[in-house]
N, C-alpha and C positions, 0 to 999 in steps of 0.2 A: 245732873250726872251723879251716878251712884258710885261710892267709893267700894273698892273691893278689899278683900283682906290681904294683907302682905303675903308674898310668896317666899317661902323658905326654900332655897335650892341647896340640897345637902350633897349634891353631886358636881357643883360648879367647879371644884378643884381637880376633878378627873375628867370632865366631859372633854372629849376630843384628845385626851392625853393618855388613855390606857394603851398599853403596849399589846397589840394584837397579833404580833408577828408570829408567835408560837401558839396562838389560840387553837384549841381543839374543838372546832365547831361540831355541834351535834344537829342532826336533821332526822326526819322520818325515813324509815328504810324503803318506802315504797318509790317507784320510778318517779323522777322529778317532773312536775308539771311544767308547761310552757312558761308560766309566769314565776316559776321558781318555788322553793321551800322557804319556810322560816328556819332560820339556824340560830342556835344559841351557844354561847361559851361562857364558861366561869373564868374570870380573869382575876388574879390576885394583883393588888395595887401596892405601891410602896407605902401607902399610909396603913398597911395591915389588914385592910378590908377586902373582901372578895365581892365583885361586881358581876352582874349578868349582862352581857353584850347580846344584842339581838339584831339580826340583819336579814335581808333577802338574799338567797343564793344566786340570784341572777342580777341583782343590783346591790352591789356590796356596800355603797353608801346611801343613805346615812346609816350609822350604827347607833341604835338606842342603847341606853345605859340605865340599869336599874340597880338599886340596893337590894341586898338579900331580903330585907323586909318588904320591899315593894314586890320583889319576885314571889315571895311566899304568899302574899295577899292576893296577887294575880292568880297563881295556882289554885289557891282555895277558892276564889271566886269562879274559876273556870269548872272546877270539880262540882261546885254547887249550882251550876247552871246559870250563873249571873250573865253569861255572854251568849247564851243560846238564842237562836232566831225565834221571833215570836210566833211563827206559823208552824 
């Protein structure tokens, strides 16, 4: 069996604990498809950091949580074509 590197979870203290009651969810302006839109909200937490929450507009759970550094890396990767389909 191969040992894997330890996992550092820098969001363990906020996962499932972000207050989303007043979240201002952002989504694309076009009509909503049958399977929903991806929605994001920037949430300030009591630890002083801002997190990005992401969900599907048709299936409100689970909500994924990202640090700002993770979100910035994702956006840069998307702009760079990292997630483009190969065909």
